[in-house]
PDB file of N, H, CA, C and O in Angstrom:
ATOM      1  N   UNK A   1     114.797  46.692  27.218  1.00  0.00           N
ATOM      2  CA  UNK A   1     113.571  47.199  26.637  1.00  0.00           C
ATOM      3  C   UNK A   1     113.896  48.313  25.669  1.00  0.00           C
ATOM      4  O   UNK A   1     114.563  49.283  26.028  1.00  0.00           O
ATOM      5  N   UNK A   2     113.437  48.181  24.470  1.00  0.00           N
ATOM      6  H   UNK A   2     112.894  47.393  24.178  1.00  0.00           H
ATOM      7  CA  UNK A   2     113.593  49.288  23.544  1.00  0.00           C
ATOM      8  C   UNK A   2     112.847  50.503  24.079  1.00  0.00           C
ATOM      9  O   UNK A   2     111.751  50.367  24.623  1.00  0.00           O
ATOM     10  N   UNK A   3     113.403  51.635  23.937  1.00  0.00           N
ATOM     11  H   UNK A   3     114.293  51.745  23.496  1.00  0.00           H
ATOM     12  CA  UNK A   3     112.816  52.902  24.367  1.00  0.00           C
ATOM     13  C   UNK A   3     112.623  52.988  25.886  1.00  0.00           C
ATOM     14  O   UNK A   3     112.119  53.998  26.378  1.00  0.00           O
ATOM     15  N   UNK A   4     113.008  51.961  26.632  1.00  0.00           N
ATOM     16  H   UNK A   4     113.417  51.141  26.233  1.00  0.00           H
ATOM     17  CA  UNK A   4     112.943  51.935  28.091  1.00  0.00           C
ATOM     18  C   UNK A   4     111.582  52.388  28.633  1.00  0.00           C
ATOM     19  O   UNK A   4     111.512  53.084  29.646  1.00  0.00           O
ATOM     20  N   UNK A   5     110.502  51.989  27.951  1.00  0.00           N
ATOM     21  H   UNK A   5     110.558  51.423  27.128  1.00  0.00           H
ATOM     22  CA  UNK A   5     109.162  52.406  28.365  1.00  0.00           C
ATOM     23  C   UNK A   5     108.372  51.285  29.033  1.00  0.00           C
ATOM     24  O   UNK A   5     107.190  51.467  29.325  1.00  0.00           O
ATOM     25  N   UNK A   6     108.987  50.142  29.281  1.00  0.00           N
ATOM     26  H   UNK A   6     109.947  49.995  29.044  1.00  0.00           H
ATOM     27  CA  UNK A   6     108.326  49.062  29.988  1.00  0.00           C
ATOM     28  C   UNK A   6     107.380  48.229  29.151  1.00  0.00           C
ATOM     29  O   UNK A   6     106.665  47.389  29.697  1.00  0.00           O
ATOM     30  N   UNK A   7     107.350  48.437  27.825  1.00  0.00           N
ATOM     31  H   UNK A   7     107.931  49.119  27.382  1.00  0.00           H
ATOM     32  CA  UNK A   7     106.401  47.701  26.988  1.00  0.00           C
ATOM     33  C   UNK A   7     106.998  46.462  26.348  1.00  0.00           C
ATOM     34  O   UNK A   7     106.264  45.695  25.725  1.00  0.00           O
ATOM     35  N   UNK A   8     108.269  46.236  26.471  1.00  0.00           N
ATOM     36  H   UNK A   8     108.866  46.858  26.977  1.00  0.00           H
ATOM     37  CA  UNK A   8     108.884  45.056  25.881  1.00  0.00           C
ATOM     38  C   UNK A   8     109.173  45.232  24.408  1.00  0.00           C
ATOM     39  O   UNK A   8     108.816  46.250  23.814  1.00  0.00           O
ATOM     40  N   UNK A   9     109.828  44.228  23.809  1.00  0.00           N
ATOM     41  H   UNK A   9     110.117  43.401  24.291  1.00  0.00           H
ATOM     42  CA  UNK A   9     110.263  44.345  22.423  1.00  0.00           C
ATOM     43  C   UNK A   9     109.120  44.405  21.412  1.00  0.00           C
ATOM     44  O   UNK A   9     109.286  44.982  20.337  1.00  0.00           O
ATOM     45  N   UNK A  10     107.982  43.830  21.726  1.00  0.00           N
ATOM     46  H   UNK A  10     107.846  43.361  22.599  1.00  0.00           H
ATOM     47  CA  UNK A  10     106.839  43.878  20.807  1.00  0.00           C
ATOM     48  C   UNK A  10     105.662  44.642  21.387  1.00  0.00           C
ATOM     49  O   UNK A  10     104.544  44.545  20.881  1.00  0.00           O
ATOM     50  N   UNK A  11     105.907  45.402  22.449  1.00  0.00           N
ATOM     51  H   UNK A  11     106.815  45.481  22.861  1.00  0.00           H
ATOM     52  CA  UNK A  11     104.831  46.134  23.078  1.00  0.00           C
ATOM     53  C   UNK A  11     103.925  45.249  23.916  1.00  0.00           C
ATOM     54  O   UNK A  11     102.803  45.642  24.233  1.00  0.00           O
ATOM     55  N   UNK A  12     104.396  44.047  24.286  1.00  0.00           N
ATOM     56  H   UNK A  12     105.308  43.727  24.029  1.00  0.00           H
ATOM     57  CA  UNK A  12     103.562  43.103  25.019  1.00  0.00           C
ATOM     58  C   UNK A  12     103.850  43.088  26.511  1.00  0.00           C
ATOM     59  O   UNK A  12     103.249  42.296  27.237  1.00  0.00           O
ATOM     60  N   UNK A  13     104.741  43.929  26.986  1.00  0.00           N
ATOM     61  H   UNK A  13     105.229  44.572  26.396  1.00  0.00           H
ATOM     62  CA  UNK A  13     104.995  44.002  28.410  1.00  0.00           C
ATOM     63  C   UNK A  13     106.364  43.463  28.804  1.00  0.00           C
ATOM     64  O   UNK A  13     107.083  42.869  28.001  1.00  0.00           O
ATOM     65  N   UNK A  14     106.689  43.689  30.050  1.00  0.00           N
ATOM     66  H   UNK A  14     106.105  44.172  30.702  1.00  0.00           H
ATOM     67  CA  UNK A  14     107.986  43.268  30.569  1.00  0.00           C
ATOM     68  C   UNK A  14     108.095  41.751  30.588  1.00  0.00           C
ATOM     69  O   UNK A  14     107.093  41.051  30.733  1.00  0.00           O
ATOM     70  N   UNK A  15     109.307  41.251  30.440  1.00  0.00           N
ATOM     71  H   UNK A  15     110.121  41.819  30.322  1.00  0.00           H
ATOM     72  CA  UNK A  15     109.541  39.815  30.517  1.00  0.00           C
ATOM     73  C   UNK A  15     109.274  39.071  29.227  1.00  0.00           C
ATOM     74  O   UNK A  15     109.288  37.841  29.209  1.00  0.00           O
ATOM     75  N   UNK A  16     109.030  39.800  28.137  1.00  0.00           N
ATOM     76  H   UNK A  16     109.019  40.800  28.151  1.00  0.00           H
ATOM     77  CA  UNK A  16     108.723  39.126  26.881  1.00  0.00           C
ATOM     78  C   UNK A  16     109.912  39.065  25.938  1.00  0.00           C
ATOM     79  O   UNK A  16     109.819  38.479  24.859  1.00  0.00           O
ATOM     80  N   UNK A  17     111.010  39.654  26.326  1.00  0.00           N
ATOM     81  H   UNK A  17     111.085  40.131  27.202  1.00  0.00           H
ATOM     82  CA  UNK A  17     112.188  39.650  25.457  1.00  0.00           C
ATOM     83  C   UNK A  17     113.183  38.578  25.856  1.00  0.00           C
ATOM     84  O   UNK A  17     112.824  37.564  26.453  1.00  0.00           O
ATOM     85  N   UNK A  18     114.449  38.823  25.512  1.00  0.00           N
ATOM     86  H   UNK A  18     114.741  39.647  25.027  1.00  0.00           H
ATOM     87  CA  UNK A  18     115.505  37.845  25.781  1.00  0.00           C
ATOM     88  C   UNK A  18     116.265  38.136  27.061  1.00  0.00           C
ATOM     89  O   UNK A  18     117.262  37.470  27.338  1.00  0.00           O
ATOM     90  N   UNK A  19     115.836  39.096  27.842  1.00  0.00           N
ATOM     91  H   UNK A  19     115.026  39.638  27.617  1.00  0.00           H
ATOM     92  CA  UNK A  19     116.482  39.376  29.122  1.00  0.00           C
ATOM     93  C   UNK A  19     117.715  40.234  29.030  1.00  0.00           C
ATOM     94  O   UNK A  19     118.562  40.179  29.922  1.00  0.00           O
ATOM     95  N   UNK A  20     117.853  41.028  27.983  1.00  0.00           N
ATOM     96  H   UNK A  20     117.166  41.073  27.258  1.00  0.00           H
ATOM     97  CA  UNK A  20     119.031  41.870  27.844  1.00  0.00           C
ATOM     98  C   UNK A  20     118.806  43.291  28.344  1.00  0.00           C
ATOM     99  O   UNK A  20     119.748  44.081  28.392  1.00  0.00           O
ATOM    100  N   UNK A  21     117.587  43.625  28.712  1.00  0.00           N
ATOM    101  H   UNK A  21     116.821  42.983  28.672  1.00  0.00           H
ATOM    102  CA  UNK A  21     117.267  44.988  29.131  1.00  0.00           C
ATOM    103  C   UNK A  21     117.567  45.243  30.602  1.00  0.00           C
ATOM    104  O   UNK A  21     118.177  44.421  31.287  1.00  0.00           O
ATOM    105  N   UNK A  22     117.123  46.397  31.063  1.00  0.00           N
ATOM    106  H   UNK A  22     116.628  47.064  30.507  1.00  0.00           H
ATOM    107  CA  UNK A  22     117.372  46.822  32.435  1.00  0.00           C
ATOM    108  C   UNK A  22     116.349  46.256  33.413  1.00  0.00           C
ATOM    109  O   UNK A  22     116.519  46.403  34.623  1.00  0.00           O
ATOM    110  N   UNK A  23     115.316  45.628  32.933  1.00  0.00           N
ATOM    111  H   UNK A  23     115.177  45.508  31.950  1.00  0.00           H
ATOM    112  CA  UNK A  23     114.198  45.248  33.801  1.00  0.00           C
ATOM    113  C   UNK A  23     113.950  43.747  33.774  1.00  0.00           C
ATOM    114  O   UNK A  23     112.853  43.305  33.436  1.00  0.00           O
ATOM    115  N   UNK A  24     114.930  42.985  34.117  1.00  0.00           N
ATOM    116  H   UNK A  24     115.822  43.344  34.392  1.00  0.00           H
ATOM    117  CA  UNK A  24     114.779  41.538  34.031  1.00  0.00           C
ATOM    118  C   UNK A  24     115.041  40.886  35.380  1.00  0.00           C
ATOM    119  O   UNK A  24     116.016  40.147  35.518  1.00  0.00           O
ATOM    120  N   UNK A  25     114.186  41.140  36.396  1.00  0.00           N
ATOM    121  H   UNK A  25     113.394  41.740  36.284  1.00  0.00           H
ATOM    122  CA  UNK A  25     114.472  40.616  37.721  1.00  0.00           C
ATOM    123  C   UNK A  25     114.335  39.100  37.840  1.00  0.00           C
ATOM    124  O   UNK A  25     114.950  38.510  38.728  1.00  0.00           O
ATOM    125  N   UNK A  26     113.550  38.447  36.978  1.00  0.00           N
ATOM    126  H   UNK A  26     113.050  38.927  36.256  1.00  0.00           H
ATOM    127  CA  UNK A  26     113.335  37.013  37.127  1.00  0.00           C
ATOM    128  C   UNK A  26     114.590  36.210  36.842  1.00  0.00           C
ATOM    129  O   UNK A  26     114.809  35.175  37.471  1.00  0.00           O
ATOM    130  N   UNK A  27     115.411  36.653  35.922  1.00  0.00           N
ATOM    131  H   UNK A  27     115.233  37.493  35.411  1.00  0.00           H
ATOM    132  CA  UNK A  27     116.574  35.866  35.543  1.00  0.00           C
ATOM    133  C   UNK A  27     117.871  36.386  36.151  1.00  0.00           C
ATOM    134  O   UNK A  27     118.901  35.716  36.082  1.00  0.00           O
ATOM    135  N   UNK A  28     117.828  37.577  36.746  1.00  0.00           N
ATOM    136  H   UNK A  28     116.991  38.121  36.802  1.00  0.00           H
ATOM    137  CA  UNK A  28     119.038  38.128  37.330  1.00  0.00           C
ATOM    138  C   UNK A  28     119.953  38.747  36.306  1.00  0.00           C
ATOM    139  O   UNK A  28     121.060  39.165  36.646  1.00  0.00           O
ATOM    140  N   UNK A  29     119.522  38.818  35.051  1.00  0.00           N
ATOM    141  H   UNK A  29     118.622  38.478  34.775  1.00  0.00           H
ATOM    142  CA  UNK A  29     120.342  39.461  34.028  1.00  0.00           C
ATOM    143  C   UNK A  29     120.034  40.955  34.029  1.00  0.00           C
ATOM    144  O   UNK A  29     119.126  41.407  34.727  1.00  0.00           O
ATOM    145  N   UNK A  30     120.774  41.698  33.266  1.00  0.00           N
ATOM    146  H   UNK A  30     121.512  41.330  32.699  1.00  0.00           H
ATOM    147  CA  UNK A  30     120.593  43.137  33.223  1.00  0.00           C
ATOM    148  C   UNK A  30     121.487  43.800  34.261  1.00  0.00           C
ATOM    149  O   UNK A  30     122.315  43.138  34.888  1.00  0.00           O
ATOM    150  N   UNK A  31     121.322  45.086  34.440  1.00  0.00           N
ATOM    151  H   UNK A  31     120.649  45.623  33.931  1.00  0.00           H
ATOM    152  CA  UNK A  31     122.204  45.826  35.332  1.00  0.00           C
ATOM    153  C   UNK A  31     121.998  45.472  36.798  1.00  0.00           C
ATOM    154  O   UNK A  31     122.936  45.551  37.590  1.00  0.00           O
ATOM    155  N   UNK A  32     120.780  45.083  37.168  1.00  0.00           N
ATOM    156  H   UNK A  32     120.017  45.019  36.525  1.00  0.00           H
ATOM    157  CA  UNK A  32     120.555  44.788  38.576  1.00  0.00           C
ATOM    158  C   UNK A  32     121.141  43.437  38.980  1.00  0.00           C
ATOM    159  O   UNK A  32     121.373  43.213  40.168  1.00  0.00           O
ATOM    160  N   UNK A  33     121.384  42.554  38.060  1.00  0.00           N
ATOM    161  H   UNK A  33     121.196  42.736  37.095  1.00  0.00           H
ATOM    162  CA  UNK A  33     122.008  41.243  38.282  1.00  0.00           C
ATOM    163  C   UNK A  33     121.348  40.447  39.404  1.00  0.00           C
ATOM    164  O   UNK A  33     121.947  39.504  39.921  1.00  0.00           O
ATOM    165  N   UNK A  34     120.135  40.809  39.786  1.00  0.00           N
ATOM    166  H   UNK A  34     119.649  41.575  39.366  1.00  0.00           H
ATOM    167  CA  UNK A  34     119.401  40.056  40.784  1.00  0.00           C
ATOM    168  C   UNK A  34     119.801  40.326  42.219  1.00  0.00           C
ATOM    169  O   UNK A  34     119.337  39.617  43.111  1.00  0.00           O
ATOM    170  N   UNK A  35     120.630  41.307  42.485  1.00  0.00           N
ATOM    171  H   UNK A  35     121.006  41.884  41.760  1.00  0.00           H
ATOM    172  CA  UNK A  35     121.058  41.594  43.851  1.00  0.00           C
ATOM    173  C   UNK A  35     119.871  42.061  44.679  1.00  0.00           C
ATOM    174  O   UNK A  35     119.120  42.946  44.267  1.00  0.00           O
ATOM    175  N   UNK A  36     119.713  41.462  45.842  1.00  0.00           N
ATOM    176  H   UNK A  36     120.323  40.743  46.176  1.00  0.00           H
ATOM    177  CA  UNK A  36     118.639  41.843  46.726  1.00  0.00           C
ATOM    178  C   UNK A  36     117.304  41.219  46.354  1.00  0.00           C
ATOM    179  O   UNK A  36     116.290  41.517  46.985  1.00  0.00           O
ATOM    180  N   UNK A  37     117.283  40.389  45.379  1.00  0.00           N
ATOM    181  H   UNK A  37     118.107  40.147  44.866  1.00  0.00           H
ATOM    182  CA  UNK A  37     116.045  39.758  44.931  1.00  0.00           C
ATOM    183  C   UNK A  37     115.689  38.628  45.884  1.00  0.00           C
ATOM    184  O   UNK A  37     116.517  37.759  46.156  1.00  0.00           O
ATOM    185  N   UNK A  38     114.455  38.639  46.394  1.00  0.00           N
ATOM    186  H   UNK A  38     113.783  39.345  46.172  1.00  0.00           H
ATOM    187  CA  UNK A  38     114.064  37.685  47.436  1.00  0.00           C
ATOM    188  C   UNK A  38     113.441  36.412  46.902  1.00  0.00           C
ATOM    189  O   UNK A  38     113.319  35.445  47.654  1.00  0.00           O
ATOM    190  N   UNK A  39     113.052  36.365  45.673  1.00  0.00           N
ATOM    191  H   UNK A  39     113.152  37.150  45.062  1.00  0.00           H
ATOM    192  CA  UNK A  39     112.436  35.165  45.125  1.00  0.00           C
ATOM    193  C   UNK A  39     110.922  35.263  45.109  1.00  0.00           C
ATOM    194  O   UNK A  39     110.348  36.279  45.501  1.00  0.00           O
ATOM    195  N   UNK A  40     110.296  34.215  44.660  1.00  0.00           N
ATOM    196  H   UNK A  40     110.763  33.390  44.342  1.00  0.00           H
ATOM    197  CA  UNK A  40     108.851  34.196  44.491  1.00  0.00           C
ATOM    198  C   UNK A  40     108.228  33.103  45.345  1.00  0.00           C
ATOM    199  O   UNK A  40     108.855  32.085  45.642  1.00  0.00           O
ATOM    200  N   UNK A  41     106.987  33.336  45.731  1.00  0.00           N
ATOM    201  H   UNK A  41     106.478  34.163  45.490  1.00  0.00           H
ATOM    202  CA  UNK A  41     106.203  32.287  46.367  1.00  0.00           C
ATOM    203  C   UNK A  41     105.643  31.396  45.272  1.00  0.00           C
ATOM    204  O   UNK A  41     105.728  31.730  44.091  1.00  0.00           O
ATOM    205  N   UNK A  42     105.074  30.274  45.655  1.00  0.00           N
ATOM    206  H   UNK A  42     105.005  30.002  46.615  1.00  0.00           H
ATOM    207  CA  UNK A  42     104.448  29.377  44.663  1.00  0.00           C
ATOM    208  C   UNK A  42     103.330  30.104  43.916  1.00  0.00           C
ATOM    209  O   UNK A  42     103.168  29.926  42.709  1.00  0.00           O
ATOM    210  N   UNK A  43     102.559  30.924  44.636  1.00  0.00           N
ATOM    211  H   UNK A  43     102.690  31.068  45.617  1.00  0.00           H
ATOM    212  CA  UNK A  43     101.473  31.670  43.993  1.00  0.00           C
ATOM    213  C   UNK A  43     102.028  32.684  43.001  1.00  0.00           C
ATOM    214  O   UNK A  43     101.466  32.866  41.921  1.00  0.00           O
ATOM    215  N   UNK A  44     103.133  33.350  43.360  1.00  0.00           N
ATOM    216  H   UNK A  44     103.590  33.202  44.238  1.00  0.00           H
ATOM    217  CA  UNK A  44     103.776  34.284  42.442  1.00  0.00           C
ATOM    218  C   UNK A  44     104.222  33.561  41.177  1.00  0.00           C
ATOM    219  O   UNK A  44     103.990  34.032  40.063  1.00  0.00           O
ATOM    220  N   UNK A  45     104.868  32.407  41.363  1.00  0.00           N
ATOM    221  H   UNK A  45     105.057  32.025  42.268  1.00  0.00           H
ATOM    222  CA  UNK A  45     105.346  31.638  40.214  1.00  0.00           C
ATOM    223  C   UNK A  45     104.185  31.213  39.327  1.00  0.00           C
ATOM    224  O   UNK A  45     104.277  31.271  38.101  1.00  0.00           O
ATOM    225  N   UNK A  46     103.088  30.785  39.952  1.00  0.00           N
ATOM    226  H   UNK A  46     103.013  30.738  40.948  1.00  0.00           H
ATOM    227  CA  UNK A  46     101.902  30.380  39.190  1.00  0.00           C
ATOM    228  C   UNK A  46     101.377  31.549  38.372  1.00  0.00           C
ATOM    229  O   UNK A  46     101.061  31.390  37.192  1.00  0.00           O
ATOM    230  N   UNK A  47     101.281  32.715  38.985  1.00  0.00           N
ATOM    231  H   UNK A  47     101.537  32.844  39.943  1.00  0.00           H
ATOM    232  CA  UNK A  47     100.801  33.905  38.283  1.00  0.00           C
ATOM    233  C   UNK A  47     101.721  34.290  37.133  1.00  0.00           C
ATOM    234  O   UNK A  47     101.260  34.669  36.056  1.00  0.00           O
ATOM    235  N   UNK A  48     103.023  34.191  37.369  1.00  0.00           N
ATOM    236  H   UNK A  48     103.398  33.883  38.244  1.00  0.00           H
ATOM    237  CA  UNK A  48     103.997  34.530  36.334  1.00  0.00           C
ATOM    238  C   UNK A  48     103.875  33.570  35.155  1.00  0.00           C
ATOM    239  O   UNK A  48     103.878  33.996  34.000  1.00  0.00           O
ATOM    240  N   UNK A  49     103.768  32.286  35.445  1.00  0.00           N
ATOM    241  H   UNK A  49     103.766  31.940  36.383  1.00  0.00           H
ATOM    242  CA  UNK A  49     103.641  31.295  34.373  1.00  0.00           C
ATOM    243  C   UNK A  49     102.349  31.504  33.592  1.00  0.00           C
ATOM    244  O   UNK A  49     102.340  31.405  32.365  1.00  0.00           O
ATOM    245  N   UNK A  50     101.259  31.791  34.299  1.00  0.00           N
ATOM    246  H   UNK A  50     101.266  31.870  35.295  1.00  0.00           H
ATOM    247  CA  UNK A  50      99.990  32.054  33.610  1.00  0.00           C
ATOM    248  C   UNK A  50     100.102  33.273  32.703  1.00  0.00           C
ATOM    249  O   UNK A  50      99.586  33.271  31.586  1.00  0.00           O
ATOM    250  N   UNK A  51     100.773  34.311  33.185  1.00  0.00           N
ATOM    251  H   UNK A  51     101.192  34.313  34.093  1.00  0.00           H
ATOM    252  CA  UNK A  51     100.970  35.521  32.369  1.00  0.00           C
ATOM    253  C   UNK A  51     101.876  35.214  31.172  1.00  0.00           C
ATOM    254  O   UNK A  51     101.625  35.690  30.065  1.00  0.00           O
ATOM    255  N   UNK A  52     102.926  34.419  31.396  1.00  0.00           N
ATOM    256  H   UNK A  52     103.130  34.033  32.295  1.00  0.00           H
ATOM    257  CA  UNK A  52     103.804  34.024  30.292  1.00  0.00           C
ATOM    258  C   UNK A  52     103.024  33.261  29.221  1.00  0.00           C
ATOM    259  O   UNK A  52     103.214  33.487  28.026  1.00  0.00           O
ATOM    260  N   UNK A  53     102.152  32.362  29.655  1.00  0.00           N
ATOM    261  H   UNK A  53     101.998  32.178  30.625  1.00  0.00           H
ATOM    262  CA  UNK A  53     101.334  31.599  28.702  1.00  0.00           C
ATOM    263  C   UNK A  53     100.436  32.533  27.912  1.00  0.00           C
ATOM    264  O   UNK A  53     100.292  32.387  26.698  1.00  0.00           O
ATOM    265  N   UNK A  54      99.838  33.487  28.593  1.00  0.00           N
ATOM    266  H   UNK A  54      99.956  33.606  29.579  1.00  0.00           H
ATOM    267  CA  UNK A  54      98.976  34.463  27.919  1.00  0.00           C
ATOM    268  C   UNK A  54      99.764  35.251  26.865  1.00  0.00           C
ATOM    269  O   UNK A  54      99.296  35.451  25.744  1.00  0.00           O
ATOM    270  N   UNK A  55     100.953  35.686  27.240  1.00  0.00           N
ATOM    271  H   UNK A  55     101.334  35.524  28.150  1.00  0.00           H
ATOM    272  CA  UNK A  55     101.800  36.456  26.326  1.00  0.00           C
ATOM    273  C   UNK A  55     102.227  35.596  25.133  1.00  0.00           C
ATOM    274  O   UNK A  55     102.193  36.053  23.991  1.00  0.00           O
ATOM    275  N   UNK A  56     102.628  34.355  25.402  1.00  0.00           N
ATOM    276  H   UNK A  56     102.656  33.984  26.330  1.00  0.00           H
ATOM    277  CA  UNK A  56     103.059  33.470  24.316  1.00  0.00           C
ATOM    278  C   UNK A  56     101.917  33.167  23.349  1.00  0.00           C
ATOM    279  O   UNK A  56     102.131  33.095  22.139  1.00  0.00           O
ATOM    280  N   UNK A  57     100.702  32.991  23.878  1.00  0.00           N
ATOM    281  H   UNK A  57     100.529  33.050  24.861  1.00  0.00           H
ATOM    282  CA  UNK A  57      99.549  32.768  23.007  1.00  0.00           C
ATOM    283  C   UNK A  57      99.306  33.978  22.111  1.00  0.00           C
ATOM    284  O   UNK A  57      98.992  33.830  20.930  1.00  0.00           O
ATOM    285  N   UNK A  58      99.452  35.169  22.675  1.00  0.00           N
ATOM    286  H   UNK A  58      99.707  35.289  23.635  1.00  0.00           H
ATOM    287  CA  UNK A  58      99.275  36.394  21.881  1.00  0.00           C
ATOM    288  C   UNK A  58     100.368  36.501  20.821  1.00  0.00           C
ATOM    289  O   UNK A  58     100.090  36.875  19.682  1.00  0.00           O
ATOM    290  N   UNK A  59     101.609  36.175  21.186  1.00  0.00           N
ATOM    291  H   UNK A  59     101.835  35.871  22.111  1.00  0.00           H
ATOM    292  CA  UNK A  59     102.695  36.197  20.206  1.00  0.00           C
ATOM    293  C   UNK A  59     102.445  35.185  19.100  1.00  0.00           C
ATOM    294  O   UNK A  59     102.711  35.468  17.931  1.00  0.00           O
ATOM    295  N   UNK A  60     101.932  34.002  19.454  1.00  0.00           N
ATOM    296  H   UNK A  60     101.715  33.773  20.403  1.00  0.00           H
ATOM    297  CA  UNK A  60     101.609  32.987  18.460  1.00  0.00           C
ATOM    298  C   UNK A  60     100.533  33.490  17.513  1.00  0.00           C
ATOM    299  O   UNK A  60     100.634  33.300  16.301  1.00  0.00           O
ATOM    300  N   UNK A  61      99.499  34.133  18.056  1.00  0.00           N
ATOM    301  H   UNK A  61      99.417  34.287  19.041  1.00  0.00           H
ATOM    302  CA  UNK A  61      98.442  34.686  17.202  1.00  0.00           C
ATOM    303  C   UNK A  61      99.006  35.721  16.225  1.00  0.00           C
ATOM    304  O   UNK A  61      98.635  35.745  15.052  1.00  0.00           O
ATOM    305  N   UNK A  62      99.907  36.577  16.722  1.00  0.00           N
ATOM    306  H   UNK A  62     100.209  36.558  17.676  1.00  0.00           H
ATOM    307  CA  UNK A  62     100.519  37.584  15.855  1.00  0.00           C
ATOM    308  C   UNK A  62     101.379  36.935  14.769  1.00  0.00           C
ATOM    309  O   UNK A  62     101.353  37.359  13.614  1.00  0.00           O
ATOM    310  N   UNK A  63     102.141  35.905  15.147  1.00  0.00           N
ATOM    311  H   UNK A  63     102.162  35.561  16.085  1.00  0.00           H
ATOM    312  CA  UNK A  63     102.990  35.214  14.172  1.00  0.00           C
ATOM    313  C   UNK A  63     102.147  34.503  13.126  1.00  0.00           C
ATOM    314  O   UNK A  63     102.479  34.528  11.941  1.00  0.00           O
ATOM    315  N   UNK A  64     101.053  33.868  13.552  1.00  0.00           N
ATOM    316  H   UNK A  64     100.783  33.848  14.515  1.00  0.00           H
ATOM    317  CA  UNK A  64     100.170  33.195  12.595  1.00  0.00           C
ATOM    318  C   UNK A  64      99.516  34.196  11.656  1.00  0.00           C
ATOM    319  O   UNK A  64      99.362  33.926  10.465  1.00  0.00           O
ATOM    320  N   UNK A  65      99.132  35.349  12.188  1.00  0.00           N
ATOM    321  H   UNK A  65      99.257  35.568  13.156  1.00  0.00           H
ATOM    322  CA  UNK A  65      98.538  36.403  11.362  1.00  0.00           C
ATOM    323  C   UNK A  65      99.546  36.895  10.324  1.00  0.00           C
ATOM    324  O   UNK A  65      99.206  37.083   9.156  1.00  0.00           O
ATOM    325  N   UNK A  66     100.790  37.101  10.764  1.00  0.00           N
ATOM    326  H   UNK A  66     101.066  36.949  11.713  1.00  0.00           H
ATOM    327  CA  UNK A  66     101.845  37.555   9.854  1.00  0.00           C
ATOM    328  C   UNK A  66     102.112  36.514   8.773  1.00  0.00           C
ATOM    329  O   UNK A  66     102.252  36.862   7.600  1.00  0.00           O
ATOM    330  N   UNK A  67     102.183  35.243   9.154  1.00  0.00           N
ATOM    331  H   UNK A  67     102.070  34.960  10.106  1.00  0.00           H
ATOM    332  CA  UNK A  67     102.401  34.171   8.195  1.00  0.00           C
ATOM    333  C   UNK A  67     101.262  34.112   7.185  1.00  0.00           C
ATOM    334  O   UNK A  67     101.494  33.949   5.987  1.00  0.00           O
ATOM    335  N   UNK A  68     100.044  34.243   7.668  1.00  0.00           N
ATOM    336  H   UNK A  68      99.856  34.374   8.642  1.00  0.00           H
ATOM    337  CA  UNK A  68      98.879  34.226   6.795  1.00  0.00           C
ATOM    338  C   UNK A  68      98.939  35.377   5.786  1.00  0.00           C
ATOM    339  O   UNK A  68      98.619  35.198   4.611  1.00  0.00           O
ATOM    340  N   UNK A  69      99.351  36.554   6.254  1.00  0.00           N
ATOM    341  H   UNK A  69      99.611  36.699   7.208  1.00  0.00           H
ATOM    342  CA  UNK A  69      99.436  37.710   5.350  1.00  0.00           C
ATOM    343  C   UNK A  69     100.557  37.503   4.316  1.00  0.00           C
ATOM    344  O   UNK A  69     100.421  37.908   3.161  1.00  0.00           O
ATOM    345  N   UNK A  70     101.666  36.868   4.739  1.00  0.00           N
ATOM    346  H   UNK A  70     101.777  36.540   5.677  1.00  0.00           H
ATOM    347  CA  UNK A  70     102.769  36.607   3.810  1.00  0.00           C
ATOM    348  C   UNK A  70     102.366  35.571   2.758  1.00  0.00           C
ATOM    349  O   UNK A  70     102.743  35.686   1.592  1.00  0.00           O
ATOM    350  N   UNK A  71     101.605  34.565   3.171  1.00  0.00           N
ATOM    351  H   UNK A  71     101.299  34.471   4.119  1.00  0.00           H
ATOM    352  CA  UNK A  71     101.132  33.562   2.216  1.00  0.00           C
ATOM    353  C   UNK A  71     100.199  34.184   1.196  1.00  0.00           C
ATOM    354  O   UNK A  71     100.184  33.776   0.035  1.00  0.00           O
ATOM    355  N   UNK A  72      99.415  35.174   1.623  1.00  0.00           N
ATOM    356  H   UNK A  72      99.427  35.505   2.566  1.00  0.00           H
ATOM    357  CA  UNK A  72      98.470  35.827   0.714  1.00  0.00           C
ATOM    358  C   UNK A  72      99.136  36.795  -0.253  1.00  0.00           C
ATOM    359  O   UNK A  72      98.486  37.253  -1.193  1.00  0.00           O
ATOM    360  N   UNK A  73     100.401  37.121  -0.055  1.00  0.00           N
ATOM    361  H   UNK A  73     100.929  36.750   0.709  1.00  0.00           H
ATOM    362  CA  UNK A  73     101.112  38.084  -0.913  1.00  0.00           C
ATOM    363  C   UNK A  73     101.812  37.441  -2.099  1.00  0.00           C
ATOM    364  O   UNK A  73     102.508  38.136  -2.839  1.00  0.00           O
ATOM    365  N   UNK A  74     101.657  36.162  -2.302  1.00  0.00           N
ATOM    366  H   UNK A  74     101.091  35.597  -1.701  1.00  0.00           H
ATOM    367  CA  UNK A  74     102.377  35.456  -3.371  1.00  0.00           C
ATOM    368  C   UNK A  74     102.399  36.169  -4.638  1.00  0.00           C
ATOM    369  O   UNK A  74     102.973  35.681  -5.611  1.00  0.00           O
TER     370      UNK A  74
END
């Protein structure tokens, strides 16, 4: 996480980057390497996937907005 403030690379929250930061428990990357991690229940996984979808939709909206602004700058 840039600035280690928990907001992620685009300010959209944890888990939105490439997993190189200190706070990446889902993939086991980072300094914690997943030690002591107990895993998720099906409900946890469902919630995580729903949150990921929400984040990806927001990123898509931002990318489309940026593309639209770049097209208008011709």
